[in-house]
Backbone bond lengths (Angstrom), bond angles and torsions (degrees), N, CA, C in turn:
res aa  C-N    CA-C-N  psi(-1)  N-CA   C-N-CA  omega(-1)  CA-C   N-CA-C  phi
1 X - - - 1.451 - - 1.523 108.50 -
2 X 1.303 114.97 124.55 1.458 118.68 -178.74 1.525 109.11 -88.94
3 X 1.314 114.09 166.00 1.459 119.91 -179.89 1.526 111.54 -68.31
4 X 1.324 117.16 -27.49 1.472 120.31 179.24 1.528 111.10 -66.64
5 X 1.313 118.36 -33.84 1.462 121.98 -176.63 1.531 113.03 -81.31
6 X 1.313 118.30 -13.14 1.459 121.24 -174.80 1.535 113.05 -60.68
7 X 1.356 120.92 -48.36 1.471 118.67 -179.30 1.528 112.66 -61.66
8 X 1.322 116.50 -35.22 1.454 119.77 179.84 1.521 110.57 -66.05
9 X 1.318 116.33 -46.49 1.465 119.90 179.91 1.523 111.16 -67.32
10 X 1.322 117.03 -37.92 1.467 119.96 178.35 1.525 110.11 -64.41
11 X 1.325 116.37 -38.68 1.466 120.34 177.79 1.512 111.79 -66.32
12 X 1.332 116.38 -39.63 1.465 120.02 178.18 1.518 111.31 -65.02
13 X 1.319 116.19 -42.03 1.470 120.33 179.15 1.526 109.96 -65.38
14 X 1.328 116.46 -44.46 1.467 119.92 179.70 1.523 110.54 -63.88
15 X 1.313 117.94 -41.63 1.463 121.43 178.75 1.512 112.10 -64.13
16 X 1.329 116.50 -41.39 1.464 120.25 178.36 1.521 110.34 -65.28
17 X 1.327 116.66 -42.61 1.467 120.36 179.04 1.526 110.60 -63.82
18 X 1.311 115.83 -40.70 1.466 120.12 178.70 1.526 110.74 -64.79
19 X 1.316 117.40 -41.32 1.464 121.26 178.50 1.514 112.06 -63.45
20 X 1.344 116.44 -44.60 1.470 120.28 178.59 1.525 109.89 -65.99
21 X 1.317 116.62 -42.30 1.471 120.39 179.14 1.521 111.59 -62.57
22 X 1.331 116.55 -41.88 1.464 120.20 178.80 1.517 110.68 -65.01
23 X 1.323 116.72 -38.64 1.467 120.20 179.53 1.523 111.22 -65.23
24 X 1.327 116.98 -28.75 1.464 120.51 179.63 1.526 110.95 -87.96
25 X 1.324 117.14 -42.36 1.464 121.79 -172.06 1.534 112.61 -81.19
26 X 1.322 118.45 -42.39 1.469 120.03 -174.24 1.529 114.08 -59.84
27 X 1.316 120.23 -42.37 1.467 117.83 176.65 1.531 112.59 -60.63
28 X 1.329 116.71 -37.29 1.465 119.72 178.10 1.527 110.54 -66.51
29 X 1.334 116.39 -42.57 1.467 120.20 177.99 1.525 110.20 -63.58
30 X 1.318 116.68 -42.08 1.463 120.26 -179.91 1.528 110.52 -64.76
31 X 1.346 116.64 -40.36 1.458 120.41 178.78 1.527 110.70 -61.38
32 X 1.323 116.82 -39.47 1.464 121.40 -179.96 1.531 110.54 -73.03
33 X 1.325 117.47 -40.13 1.471 121.60 -175.37 1.526 113.00 -82.02
34 X 1.320 118.43 -15.26 1.469 122.18 -174.17 1.535 113.67 -55.20
35 X 1.333 120.76 -47.84 1.470 119.16 -179.93 1.531 112.82 -61.18
36 X 1.318 116.08 -39.76 1.470 119.35 177.91 1.519 111.95 -65.75
37 X 1.325 116.82 -39.93 1.465 120.74 177.46 1.528 111.03 -64.24
38 X 1.339 116.42 -41.35 1.465 119.77 178.72 1.526 110.79 -62.46
39 X 1.326 116.41 -42.49 1.462 120.47 179.07 1.527 110.51 -62.58
40 X 1.320 116.52 -43.18 1.469 120.14 179.04 1.526 110.98 -64.05
41 X 1.328 117.35 -41.50 1.467 120.20 178.76 1.525 111.60 -66.02
42 X 1.325 117.17 -39.80 1.469 120.37 177.43 1.527 110.49 -61.86
43 X 1.327 116.32 -43.75 1.466 120.13 178.64 1.523 110.40 -63.01
44 X 1.319 116.65 -39.13 1.465 120.17 177.94 1.513 112.09 -63.43
45 X 1.334 116.98 -43.50 1.468 120.22 178.09 1.527 111.26 -65.27
46 X 1.337 117.29 -39.37 1.463 120.21 178.07 1.528 110.29 -64.33
47 X 1.322 116.37 -41.57 1.466 119.87 177.37 1.512 111.77 -63.80
48 X 1.319 116.39 -38.63 1.462 120.64 177.88 1.524 110.87 -64.19
49 X 1.328 116.73 -42.76 1.464 120.43 178.78 1.526 110.57 -63.40
50 X 1.325 117.31 -41.63 1.468 120.76 178.26 1.524 110.98 -63.54
51 X 1.310 116.54 -40.76 1.467 120.17 178.92 1.522 110.63 -65.02
52 X 1.334 117.58 -39.99 1.467 120.31 178.39 1.521 110.76 -62.47
53 X 1.327 117.66 -42.68 1.464 121.17 179.11 1.527 109.93 -62.89
54 X 1.324 116.89 -44.29 1.466 120.37 -179.89 1.524 111.01 -62.82
55 X 1.314 117.49 -40.28 1.469 121.07 179.57 1.522 110.35 -66.76
56 X 1.328 117.23 -41.42 1.470 120.10 178.37 1.523 111.44 -63.78
57 X 1.338 117.35 -41.37 1.468 120.52 178.37 1.526 110.65 -64.20
58 X 1.321 116.64 -42.66 1.467 119.95 178.67 1.524 110.20 -62.47
59 X 1.330 117.34 -39.36 1.462 120.96 177.41 1.516 111.66 -63.22
60 X 1.340 117.14 -40.63 1.464 120.26 178.10 1.521 111.11 -63.92
61 X 1.338 116.57 -42.87 1.466 119.94 178.64 1.528 110.56 -62.07
62 X 1.316 116.64 -40.66 1.460 120.40 179.23 1.524 110.93 -65.73
63 X 1.336 117.21 -41.70 1.467 120.25 177.57 1.525 110.89 -62.21
64 X 1.345 116.92 -41.93 1.464 120.37 178.00 1.524 110.89 -61.65
65 X 1.322 116.43 -43.71 1.457 120.74 -179.82 1.525 111.06 -63.32
66 X 1.324 116.66 -43.40 1.466 120.15 178.60 1.526 111.29 -63.63
67 X 1.330 117.13 -39.24 1.465 120.28 178.31 1.523 110.73 -65.13
68 X 1.340 117.40 -40.84 1.467 120.60 177.63 1.525 110.93 -61.51
69 X 1.313 116.23 -45.77 1.469 120.18 -179.06 1.521 110.44 -63.19
70 X 1.325 117.48 -43.57 1.466 120.66 179.27 1.520 110.49 -62.67
71 X 1.337 117.17 -40.53 1.469 120.60 179.16 1.525 110.59 -64.99
72 X 1.337 116.22 -44.81 1.465 119.58 179.93 1.523 111.32 -63.42
73 X 1.325 117.23 -41.01 1.465 119.61 178.47 1.523 111.17 -63.86
74 X 1.329 116.90 -41.99 1.465 120.03 178.60 1.518 110.38 -64.15
75 X 1.327 117.37 -40.23 1.468 121.11 179.09 1.528 110.28 -65.68
76 X 1.333 116.72 -43.68 1.464 120.02 179.57 1.524 110.80 -63.47
77 X 1.322 117.53 -39.22 1.466 120.11 178.61 1.519 110.63 -66.22
78 X 1.338 116.99 -40.59 1.464 120.88 -179.31 1.523 110.29 -67.24
79 X 1.329 117.04 -47.55 1.465 121.19 -179.61 1.516 110.00 -69.27
80 X 1.312 117.14 -40.58 1.461 120.75 -178.74 1.513 112.55 -74.14
81 X 1.325 118.47 -21.59 1.466 121.22 -177.95 1.519 111.29 -71.80
82 X 1.335 118.53 -36.32 1.469 121.05 -178.06 1.528 111.13 -65.04
83 X 1.334 119.91 -51.95 1.465 118.48 177.53 1.528 112.21 -62.29
84 X 1.324 116.90 -36.54 1.461 119.14 179.53 1.520 110.43 -66.38
85 X 1.333 116.97 -39.12 1.467 120.30 178.53 1.521 110.24 -66.30
86 X 1.344 115.71 -41.63 1.476 118.75 178.22 1.523 110.21 -64.50
87 X 1.310 117.44 -40.61 1.462 120.66 179.89 1.522 110.53 -65.22
88 X 1.328 116.82 -40.93 1.464 120.01 178.89 1.518 110.50 -65.60
89 X 1.333 117.22 -41.23 1.469 120.52 178.49 1.522 110.15 -65.07
90 X 1.330 116.53 -40.46 1.465 120.22 178.32 1.516 111.61 -64.45
91 X 1.317 117.18 -40.55 1.458 121.00 179.18 1.518 110.44 -66.22
92 X 1.330 116.94 -39.35 1.468 120.12 178.30 1.518 110.49 -65.73
93 X 1.326 117.37 -40.67 1.469 120.96 179.19 1.519 110.47 -65.73
94 X 1.321 116.94 -41.73 1.460 120.17 179.32 1.518 110.57 -64.76
95 X 1.324 116.48 -40.73 1.455 120.51 178.67 1.524 110.99 -63.94
96 X 1.326 116.36 -41.22 1.468 120.28 178.54 1.516 110.62 -65.94
97 X 1.324 117.33 -39.90 1.464 120.87 179.71 1.520 110.29 -65.30
98 X 1.328 116.66 -40.05 1.462 119.24 179.24 1.525 110.27 -66.78
99 X 1.301 117.29 -38.91 1.462 120.72 179.24 1.519 110.22 -65.80
100 X 1.317 116.66 -39.72 1.468 120.71 179.49 1.518 110.60 -67.68
101 X 1.333 116.26 -40.54 1.458 120.01 -179.71 1.521 110.65 -66.29
102 X 1.300 117.58 -40.25 1.459 118.86 -179.03 1.522 110.96 -72.86
103 X 1.315 118.00 -26.82 1.462 120.84 178.42 1.521 111.10 -74.19
104 X 1.335 117.95 -29.04 1.459 120.06 -177.55 1.520 112.53 -85.91
105 X 1.322 119.82 -13.05 1.465 121.90 177.94 1.517 109.27 -76.08
106 X 1.323 115.75 140.92 1.469 117.43 174.90 1.522 109.48 -70.59
107 X 1.287 114.98 138.15 1.449 120.76 -179.83 1.524 108.90 -81.27
108 X 1.310 116.47 130.58 1.460 120.74 176.88 1.513 107.93 -80.85
109 X 1.305 114.50 132.82 1.442 119.86 -178.32 1.514 108.20 -100.10
110 X 1.276 117.36 106.37 1.473 121.89 179.67 1.511 107.91 -100.81
111 X 1.174 119.78 88.20 1.419 116.86 -176.14 1.412 119.00 -145.46
């Protein structure tokens, strides 16, 4: 065995030892950590469910608000349309009356 090959062989031995150690140690660590992981996952799912409920409630409130605004706008247009229509009809009648009055006056000839 030459000195050049030593780091390679040492790395292979260390890697093999690490692999065997991980195969022995990780299942034990997982067995110990499993209850804590389950508790954390349960809490995460509960938090997710709470967030979904809150988002749905906020959406319902927003839909209610939008419906109220749409109803109020429709009511304002309906109520506001009648006076506006009467005002437009009155303005048209006044304009017609003025046109009729000016047509019936004799024109002065300044010439």
